[in-house]
C-alpha positions, 0 to 999 in steps of 0.5 A: 910102669912098663908100657908098649906104645903104639897108635892104637892098642898101647899096653900099660902095665901096673899104671897105678897113678891112672895117667894112661887112662887120663891121657886117653880120656883127654885125647878122646873127649868122650861124650859119655863113658860106659863100663862093661862088667859081669857080676863078679867084676862088679863086686870084686874089681869095679870099686877099686877101678872107680877109686883109682880113676875117679869115674864114679860119677862120670860113667854108666855101669852095664852088667852082664851074666858071667860065663862062656855060655853068655858070650853070645849075640843075645848078650850083645843085643842086651848091651847094644839096647842099653847103650842106645837107651842110655843115649850112647853116640858115636863119641861114647867110650866103652871100658871093658872091665873083666875077663876074656868074656867081657873083653871079647864081647865088649870089644865086639859090641863097641866095634859094631855099635853105630859102626864103631865106638872107642873102647878100652880093655881093663883085663881082670883075669890072668887069661885076659891079661896075657891073651884075650885083651891083647891083639884086637880079637873081639867076638862071640860064640855061635851056639857052643862054637867058639869065637865064630862071629867077630872082628879084629879091632884094637882097643884104644889102650889096654890097662893091665894091673896084676892086683886084680889077680888076687880076687881070682880062684885057683882054677881061673888062675890055672886057666890063664896060666895055660896060655902062658905055658903056650907062650913058652912052647911057641917062643923059647925053652928058657921062658917055658922053664922060667914059668915053672917058678910062677906063683901069685905069692911072689909079686915080683915073679908074677909081674915079670912072667905076666909082662913077658907073656904080654911081650911075646903075644904083642911081638907076634900080633904086631908082625901079623895082625890079621893072622896070615902067617906068624900069628897062627902060632898062637893057636897052638893047642887050640884046634883040638882045645876049642873043639873039646871046650865046645863039646863039654859045653854042649854035652850035659854029661860032661863037666864044663871046662874053662878055656885054659883047661881045655887048651891044656888038653889040646896042647898035650895032644898037639905035642904028641902029634908034633912028636909023630909028624915033626919028630918033636923030642919024646923026652920033652913030650913026656916032661911037658905032659907031666907039667900039664897033668900036675896042674890040670886034672885028666878028663875021660873021653870015650871013643864016641866023645872023640868022634864028636870032638873030631866032627867039631873040628870042621868049624875051626877058623883055620880050615881051608877047602874043608881040611883041618889045619894044625899048628905043630912044633918041631921044637920050642919056638919052632912052629909049623902052621897048616899041618894036615893031621889024619883022624887015626893020629888024633885018636892015637893022641887021645890014647897017649893022653888017656894012658899017660901016668904021672911020676 
């Protein structure tokens, strides 16, 4: 078993004997235990989790509807009400068993119910394992605006078990893999290259690369838990990516994109902008774009779409004094935060994306 020990938010990787959870329960002595799932994890992950933990007769299951469109305050109200009706108190424990929506929303619910109860994250999607469940960010969307309401608060522990990945469709794996590719871009060219061998068919490679991504994110958030400096690098591709995701979510004529699918587009655009402003190598830009577009099909954006996406940038949480601030790259592992980008260059980036042809 691999692990990262800390007072709060310790991460345990493939802890198949359940010892980490048992130890945490002995420390907390919760008055009651609740497990938050969505309908997918209720079917595909909960039976395995209950089998391994022995919590079948000792926990109340709360199910929410899956999907980003349900990551909102209405769903929180439903969960808060169930917790209250079922007699949850300040010594209760909430275990979030699911992907990024479940861990984000569940962490927010726990952090605010009775001014805060303990929670544990058990990520079941690749996205949640390498990104959403690590770092203490919890929250919900405001309409279609991503993560506008939330709090930074670490779970008691995070239990990562890659066996849950076997239940996921390819598009969900690709969504999580986009965040791993981001870790490669912002950390090192070596890790970026290593990621090209990623395959769920090879358990050893999967475990090694997923753990490496967790280590990269953990190192960054440990240095800067409240996103004042180093942690901003984790937003690479997210300024435009979140706006694209929100736009496609709110526009009936656009196909909804998974988080990682939108962020992949955002990273292509950010890398192009980096090549223009910070002289990121053009050959590397081309190779990076090839890798993204082979895995994430191109989406068509009209000029009107791009205008609307740019308008959504004003809601980005990194903004200051009304100015949109981007994370850009000089090179692999060398980021620059708080870069100002004019709209003409954003249009040029979309043009690059639109006209790029695969080899």
